[in-house]
Every structure is written in C-alpha cells, then in structure tokens.
C-alpha positions, 0 to 999 in steps of 0.5 A: 814245779811241786816238790812233795815228800811223804813220810811213810814210817818212823824207824826207832834207833836205840840210844847210845849210852854216854857218860851223862845220859841226862845231858847228851843223847846219841844214836847207837852207831851199830843200831843206826847202821841196822836201821839204815839197812832195813830202810834201804831194803824196804825200798825207802830212804832216810828223809829226816830224823827226830828225837825228844828232849824229855829231861833237858833244854828243848833247844837244839844242842851243838851235837843236834846242829852238827848232825843236822848239817851232816845229814843235809850235806848227805842229802844234797850230795845224793840229789846231784 
C-alpha cells in the first residue's frame, strides 16, 4: 500500500517573545490557534512544522523534541 502526502502550503506563525530570544524560539500560542483555524477552514490539515536556527545550534533543542513528540501523538490519535 502506497502512502503519500503532499504539502500544499506553509503557514507562518509569529514567534512568541521569550526572556532570551537568542536561545529559545516558540510559536505564539494565539497566532498558532489562528493559523490552525485557517488551515482547517481551508479544508487542510497540519502535517508538520519547521523552523530555522539562524543564530543558535542547529541541533534539535529539548523543546523541539518535546513538541515533535506531542505533534506525533496528536497525529497518531487522529489516525485511529
């Protein structure tokens, strides 16, 4: 069985201001909700997320890993 996914569009989300924006970057929760609603109303679904590390280490942070596990769990639950 072939499983294929096509990414149709990227939806930018504002960054939340943190104590040290040079070390940590997180999505603004209110903007994340707004964007998720826009995606849903377009008849699409979130299939992933990305961000760049322009000024910090290019390895996933603890927050990156935690967020990825959280998103994977949501997608797995949605499939069942």
